[in-house]
N, C-alpha and C positions, 0 to 999 in steps of 0.2 A: 732455576735449575735445567740441566740439559740432560737427555738420555740419548743412546745411541738411536739412529734413525736408519729407516731403510729406504733411503733415496740414494740415486745411482751415484757410481764412483766416476771419478775423472778419467778420462783417456790417458794411457800412459805417454810420456814422452821418453825416448830412450835411445841407444846407440843402436842403429837398425843396419847400417850398410857395412859389410864386410869389404875391406880394400882387396882388389884382386891380387894374386901372385903374379909375379913378372919373371919371365925367363927370356933373356934377350942377350946378344952380343954386347960387350962393353962400349963399342963405338957407335951404337945406335944411339941418337941424340933422345929421341923421344922415350926410350926405354930407360936411358940414364936418369933423365928427369922423373920418370916414373919411380925409380929405385929411390931416388932422392926424396920425392914426396912420401913413399911408403916409410922411410926412416924417420921423418918428421912426424908422421901420423903416430908412429908406435910411441912416440914422447909426447903425444897430445897437443902438439903444435899444429893445429888445424889452418892457421892462418899461412904459415910456410908450407904445408902440404898443398894448400889450394894454389899457391904462387907456383910450386914445382908442378903439380898435375896440369895447370893452365899452360905452361909452357911445353908441356909434353903434348897436350892437345893442339897447341898452335902449330907445331911441327908436323903433326899427322893428325888432321881434324877427323879422320875416319878411324881411327884407332879405338876399338871398343873398349880396351882396358884402361886407356887415359879417361875416357867420358865416364866410365862406371866409377873410378877413382876420384875423379874431380867431384862427381854427383855425392858420393860418400862423403867426402870431406866437407863440402858445404853442409850436407845434413848435420854431421857430427858437430861442426861449429854452430849450427843453429841449437842443438841440443844444450851445449855447453853455455851459450848465451841465454836460452831459456832458464836454465839453472842459476844464472846471475840476474835473473829478472830483466835482462835487456831484451825485450820481447819484439821490438820493432825491428832491431838488427837481426834478431833470431829468424823473424818471417822473412826478412830480405834473403837470408841465407837458404831458408827452406824453398823460396821461391826459385832460387837460382838452381837448387838441386833438382826441383820438380821440371823445370825447363829443359834439363839435360836428360832425365829419366821420367817422362810424364807418367808412366804406366806403373811405376813403383809405388805401391799402397803404402809402404812403411813410411816413405818420404811424406806422402799425401796426409797420413794420419798424424805425423808429427806437426805437420802445418795446422790441421785441424785442431790439434791440442792447443797450439800456440793461440789460435783465434779464440779458442774457449777461454783461456786465461786473460785475453785482452778483451774479451766480450765484444768482438767485432761481428755482429750479428749478420750484417749484410755480406761481408766477405766469407764469412762461414757458411752461409746458404749457397753461395756460388760455389765454394770448394766442395760442399757436400754434394750437390747436384753433379758436378764433374766425377766424383767418385763413384756415385750411383751408376752413372753413364758407363763407367769401365767395368762394374760388377753388378748388373741389374738384378740379378737372381742368386746373388751370393748372401745367405742369411747372416753368416758371421759378420761381414762388411756393412751391412744395412743395419744390424744391431748397434755396431760401434757408431754409426752415424747417427741413428737414434738417440744414443747416450749423450753424443755432443749437443744435439738439440735440447736435450733435457736439461743438461748444464747450463745452457743460456735461459732456462725458463721457457723455452719455446715448446710447451707440451702439446700444441696442436700438430706441429710438424712432426714431433716425435710419434705420436700416436697415429698420424697417418702413415708414417713409414711402417710403424710396427703392423698396421692393418695391412699393409702391401706384402708384408712377409707371411702373414697368415693367409692371404688370398692364395698362396701356392704352397704354404706349409702350414696348415690349419692346427696342427698338433705342436708347433713349436713352443716349447716350454718357457723360454727365455722371454718371447715376444709377448707370451700371454700373460706372463708374470708382471712384465714392464708396464704393460697396458693396465693391469690390475692396480699397480703402482700410482700411475698418473690419475685414475679415476679416484683412488682413495685420497690422494693428496687434495684433489679438487672436492672433495666432500660427496662424491657420487658413489655411495656405498653398494647400491644394488648393482650398478655395472661393475664395480670393483669385485664385488663378491662373485659375480658371474665369471669373469675372466681369471680369478684366483683358482676358482674351483676347476676350471678347465686345465689351468696350469698345474695344479695338484695331481690330476688325474691322467695327464700326459704321458705317454710312454716314453717320451724323448727327455723327460725331464730328470736331471740327476738328483740323487737323493737329498743333497743339501738344498737344492732349489725346491724340491717337493715340501721340505721341511720349513722353508721360509715362507712357502704359500700358505701352509697349515698354520703357521703362528701369526700371520697377518689377518687370515680368516678367522682366528679365534679373537684376535684384537677387535675385528670389526664388530664381531657378534656381542663381545663384552661392551662396546662402545654404544652399538645400537640400542642395547636394553635400556639404556638411559636416554641417549640423544635422539631416538626416533620422534619423540613429540616436541622436540625443541623448535624454535622459530629461527627465521633467517633474515638477515639484511646485508647490504652490501654497501660500500664506500667506493671510492676510487680506486683505492690499493689494497681493501680488505674485504673479506667475506666472513662475517659473523654468525655463528649459530649459538644460540643462547636459551637458557632454562626459561620455560614458559611463565614463571612468575616475574621475571625481570620486565620492568616496564618498557614499552617501546622508546620512551624519551630517554631512559637511562641507556638503552642499547645504542640510541644514536649518539648519546654523549661519549659512550666507551669507544665508538668508531672514529669520532672527532680526536679523541686522545690517541689513538692509534695512528691517525694521519699526522698529528703532531710529532709522534715517534717516528714516522716514516721521513719526515724533514730533519728532525735533530740528531736522531740516532743515525739516520743516513749520512748526514753531513760527517758526523764522527767517525763512521766506518768508510765514508767515502764510497758508499755503495746503495744505490736504489733499484730494488727489483722491478721488473717489468710486468710481473703478474701478480694477481692478488695473493695475499697470504691469508691461510686459513686461521680463523680464531675460533675458539669454543670456550664459551662461559659457563660454568657449572654452579649448580648449588654445591656448597663446600663439601656436605657429606658424599654427595655423588661424585664428586672430583676425587676424593681419595678413594673411593670404593671402585670406580672404573679404571684408575690408574694404578693402584696398588702402591700408594705413596705413604711415607711417614707423616704424622701430624704436622711437622715443622715446614713442610713443603708448600710454598706460596704461589707456585706456578710450574709449568713443565713444558719444554719444547722438545718435540719428538718428529719435526717435520710439519707439525701444527702447533700453534699457540694454544696452550690450555690454561685457564686461570679459574679459580674459586672465588666466587662471591658470596659474603654472607647474607643470611635472610635478613629483610629490611634494609639493605643497603640502598642509599638514596643519590650517592654522588660518585660519578666516575673518577674524580679527582683522587679519592682514596685508593683507587688501583693505579696510580700515577707510576709509582715505583715498579711495580709489577708489570706493568705494560712496557715500560722502556727496558726493563731487564730482560724479558722474555723475547722481545722483538730484536734485541741486540744479539741473542742467542741466533736467532734466525739467520741474520746477516753474517754472523762468524761462520755459520754451516755453509752458506753459500759462497762466501769468500775463500773457505780454506778446503771446500770440498768434504766437510764433515771430518777434518783431520786435526783440527785444534785440540791440544791436550786441555784436560778439564780445568786444570788450575788457571790456564789463561783464559779459557772461556767464561769461568765464573768471575775473574777479576775484570775483565771488560765488561761483562754486564753489570757488576756493581758500579763501575766508573759511570756507565751509561744511565743508570738510575739514580745517579747523583750522591752515591756514598763516599765520603772523602777518606782517602788511604790513611791519613793521620789517625782517624777513628780505628781502623783496622790495627795499627800499630799500638795504640793503648790497649785493645783487647789482648794483642799477643803478649805485651809487656807485663801483664798483670801477675803472671807467674812463669815468666820466662827463664829457662834453664839451659838455654844455649842450643837446644835442640829445636828442629822443625820438623814437619811431617814430610817425608820424601815426596819430591814432586812426581817422580817417577811412578810412585804408588798411586796418583791421583790421575794419571793420565787416561784410565779407562772410565772416568766417573767417579763422583762422589759416593762413598759408602752410604747405603741406606740406613743410617744408625738412628735411632730414637734419642741417642743423648745429644741434647741441643747444645750443651756447653762444647762438646767435641766438634759438632758441626759449625757452631759459630766460629771456632779456631781456624778450621779449614777455609771457611770464606774469608775470614779476617787475613789469613796467610796469602790467599789468592789476590786479595784486593791490595795488600801491601806489596806484593811483588809486582803487580801490574803497574801500579803507582811508580813504583822506582824505574821500571822499565819505559814509562812513557816519559818521566821526568828526565831521564838520561840520554835517550836516543830519539825521543818524539813519537807521536803516534804514527807517523808515516813509516816508520821502522818496524813498528808491529804490524801495521797492515802489509808490509813487505815480507814479514816472517809469515803469515797466514797465507799470502800467495805462493810463497816456497813450499809451504806444506801441501797446498793444492796442486803443486807441480811434482808431488810424490818425493819430495825431499824427506830426509830424516828429520827429528826434531832437532838433533845436535847440529847438523848441518844448516838447517833453517835459522837457528839461534846465531851460528857464527856468519853466515852471510849477511845477516840483517844487524849485525854490530853488537850482539850479546854474548859473544865468546861461547859459553857452553852451559849446561844445566847447573854444573856444580858451583861455576861463578855467579849464576842468578841466585842460588839458595845461598852463598855466602854472602852476597850483598843484602840480603834479607836479614840474615843473621846479624851482620854488623850493624844495621839500621835499627832494629829492634832492640840490641844490646847497648846502644848509645842514645840516651835521651836527647842530646843537642841536634841529632840528625832527623830533622823533619822533612816529611814529604810535602812538596808544594801542591797547589790545587791542580788538578787533571780531571776537572768534571767535563762532561760534555759541553755545557755552555763556555767554558774557558777553552776549549780545544778549537783552535782556528787554522791548523797548518793542513787543510784539505788539499788534496791533490788536485790541481786543475786539468 
């Protein structure tokens, strides 16, 4: 199960350069070429616009209009290529735009966003420092760069930059809140509480931000009422906080199981986080009480992985499905920047845990009437219903749809869809560009499959998925 998390939003990529107006005599070659480029730009023909503006610039290398227009065309082609998930060419075009207008922050932030999407941490670090050199005391600019570091899970660089903001703007509510979030994600609740409290009291904070800080503080206090006496262990990729009655041996087994998930689910999603993932294992009654969840919930991901364990549990293998399921939610969140719809999120997590899509089809077919629960109503999360039959059907529908998508287009197409969502594409556009047409088509394929007993979904489990991106 997944619920909305309070982790940073991905930087926008958008059309940022307005092409300059041109006023010139018709016999001026440079301005004629500029005029031609503008006509192509209005049609979205950025390659044609680049060719025309390049000719204009070659005729008059010192013409500011030609230079600005050419930089804008390169930038906007980069945006277009990002939306087509052609990131290498997009970055090349952003670089060309930046070379022409190195002081333009919109171009630079588009470059930074593309580097986030490609997870090119070394190049992003270089770009970030160039941006900071241009505007060393601009809080809004530094906050955007900190967001980029956070998206690449470089919390140390993000925190250092946020502290730099606070050194000259000690009451900056956004910086205070983001540092509080980082400490919370890392399990340091005392530091998180300190910064969130300052963010809530800051005179510079907007009402929404102050409310967010208050909500997270209330969440921390609720969790600390249970977790303050918990024990902690670490492995290479995970930090485990666990209830004090759990044996150290079992805690170690749970960490080993998560390391297995890091490898196998990481291969399935083609994503391997660079920072430790926070995991909390509760006694079952404390899990339900702290997280306000219905009785059917077997786990939760909200930026941290939270799992319940029954009293007397002696084997980590009994948690295998829940571990793989919730860890997949973590990777989905990072891949999609938290924008994956609930039905796909739950479908992928079930595939990761090893649930066969054909079992989901059988559940749906038991009393199938040709109707399915609208996917659009599931986008914001599963209803917190106590009706187990209803919830079982929602999960089954999510698994069946996801199985169909993987079988027809392959897991790489689903990964591309998640990247498109991270790129701020709408769900409909992300489905279309990834080969799934639209939401209505996806729903109809599910309806057709469930209604036809001979249409069976093949095995799409984690172990059978081998088309990882190199």
